[in-house]
C-alpha angles and dihedrals in degrees: 000000000000091000095052094047092051095051091051091054092046093052091049090051092054096048093044088073095052113051111185094234093059094047097047094101095049110028119178132182116235127178126196112194110206133182128168137179142184121242124199091286128070091251112100121220127208126211124211116177091337094312116119119217136183121222096273092050091047092053091051090048093051092050090052090048092053091053091049092050092049090052092048093051092049093047099045119068100189142031136296117208129184103355111055133204115305109207126186108295095351132092116207099184099144132023150093132353114233109206124338120309115243115248129216095261128068119264093213114125112239122228118280114225124189127182115209127202119277120260139198092028114187138162098283104010144041139181115245117206137191147132137231131199113191094197106181096358134074145196093052118182105214124199144151125237120199141163148128097275111081096193092053092054091048091052097053095092093051099038101047138044103199144009092265091053094058108102114209114227111195115258092349098064135014130161136204125187119222103173132021101189116022120179116177117357138314144169121237137203122180129174115217122200142197093053124155118255120249092010134134115240132188127202145169138186116236138183127205119206144145115267127215089282091052091248120141112247138168129224118191133186127231118299114255128189141206138174123230120232121268096219 
């Protein structure tokens, strides 16, 4: 029972110095091979790389190991996979993950774009509404697209990369910019004019921005529809 209690305290001491949140940006794999055995006495011995230690020696070793791990995390700006850190006299080939390994894709949250229903619908005009949250990106160019051709409005996000790329196409597709540099989030309302009476229209709110690769991309909300009045 004494042996099991000690190992639990030692493990807690090691991990107390490496909270996952602080190591997220620079995760490294470390492995601490540990064996222990009882001799004929009641005093347990611990073996590291063929070297036997009593409890006092093990505590001193673990303290030294913590210092070494702290220095390694500070010195290395990146990730070590597979082969771990090989310190003087010790082989850490397999062990624990500190923090979460970084994947191939970016962890940045993309903008959230939501198209709201139209309001104040009249014979030749209507108010378009929507909201944009840039999340981890900035300098968003926000605009509405609207027109009488539903498929054309749906295809805006796939066919174009920015506000300037969007080609207006008569009654089928029109655009109106409402913000040229959005950071954070905002709600938008924009009245569009010169509509046809008693006609079905489709619209969506979009935002153009540069992604993590500095490429221009568009993100658009769902397509909503309304019908103008007939009198």
